[in-house]
C-alpha positions in Angstrom: -95.2 29.3 43.8 -93.4 28.5 40.9 -94.5 28.5 37.3 -94.5 25.4 35.2 -93.2 24.9 31.8 -97.0 24.9 30.7 -97.5 28.3 31.6 -98.7 31.0 29.2 -95.6 33.2 30.0 -93.2 30.7 29.6 -94.3 29.3 26.1 -94.8 33.2 25.0 -90.9 33.5 26.4 -89.6 30.3 24.5 -91.5 31.1 21.3 -89.8 34.7 21.0 -86.3 32.9 21.8 -86.9 30.4 19.2 -87.5 33.3 16.5 -85.2 36.0 17.5 -82.0 34.0 19.0 -82.2 30.4 17.7 -83.6 31.2 14.4 -81.1 33.3 13.0 -78.5 30.9 14.2 -80.4 28.2 12.7 -80.8 29.6 9.2 -77.4 30.6 9.1 -75.9 26.9 9.7 -78.5 25.7 7.0 -77.0 28.3 4.6 -73.5 27.0 5.3 -74.5 23.1 5.0 -76.2 24.1 1.7 -73.5 25.7 0.3 -70.9 22.6 1.2 -73.6 20.6 -0.3 -73.6 22.0 -3.6 -69.8 22.3 -3.4 -69.3 18.2 -2.9 -72.1 17.9 -5.4 -70.0 19.7 -8.1 -66.7 17.4 -7.7 -66.3 14.1 -9.4 -67.8 11.1 -7.9 -65.7 8.0 -7.0 -67.8 5.8 -9.0 -67.2 8.2 -12.3 -63.6 8.3 -11.8 -63.1 4.5 -11.4 -65.2 4.0 -14.8 -62.8 6.1 -16.4 -59.5 4.8 -15.1 -61.1 1.0 -15.6 -61.3 1.4 -19.3 -58.1 2.8 -19.6 -55.8 0.3 -17.5 -55.7 -3.1 -18.7 -56.3 -6.0 -15.9 -53.3 -8.0 -14.6 -54.6 -11.7 -14.5 -52.1 -12.7 -12.1 -53.1 -10.2 -9.5 -57.1 -11.4 -9.9 -55.8 -15.1 -9.4 -54.3 -14.2 -5.9 -57.3 -12.0 -5.0 -60.1 -15.0 -6.1 -58.2 -18.2 -4.9 -58.0 -16.9 -1.5 -54.4 -18.3 -0.8 -53.3 -15.4 1.2 -54.4 -15.0 5.0 -56.6 -12.4 4.2 -58.2 -10.4 7.3 -56.9 -13.3 9.4 -54.5 -12.2 12.5 -51.4 -13.5 13.5 -53.3 -15.2 16.6 -55.8 -16.9 14.3 -53.4 -18.1 11.8 -51.3 -19.5 14.3 -54.2 -21.4 15.9 -55.4 -22.5 12.8 -51.9 -23.7 11.8 -51.8 -25.9 15.4 -55.0 -27.5 14.5 -53.9 -28.7 11.1 -50.7 -29.9 12.6 -52.9 -31.9 15.2 -55.5 -33.3 13.0 -52.4 -34.9 11.0 -50.6 -36.3 14.0 -54.2 -37.7 14.9 -54.7 -39.4 11.3 -51.0 -40.5 11.1 -51.6 -42.2 14.9 -54.9 -44.0 13.4 -52.7 -45.3 10.1 -50.1 -46.5 12.6 -52.9 -48.3 14.6 -54.6 -49.8 11.6 -51.5 -51.3 10.0 -50.6 -53.0 13.4 -53.8 -54.9 13.6 -54.1 -55.6 10.1 -51.2 -57.9 9.6 -51.6 -61.3 7.5 
């Protein structure tokens, strides 16, 4: 008959493996990660660098107008731009047709 995972011998051997086999590997990994994290902490931050550059570089007003105005297509794909263009065209044609119909009916 086989032993279950809850048996005392299985528990004992798992505890020994945890300490002697996997323990040193995990400790080495934690040390490596701690060193890497310390190195990253010493590097200049992105936000700190941007603040220093921000004060040194004058702002270009024309570039800001384009970004705020939203005149460019932005993140729109070619397919979306084409569909939007076709929708606007259809709407214009529809309003032209309505105006023509109103002109014909409103003669005095």
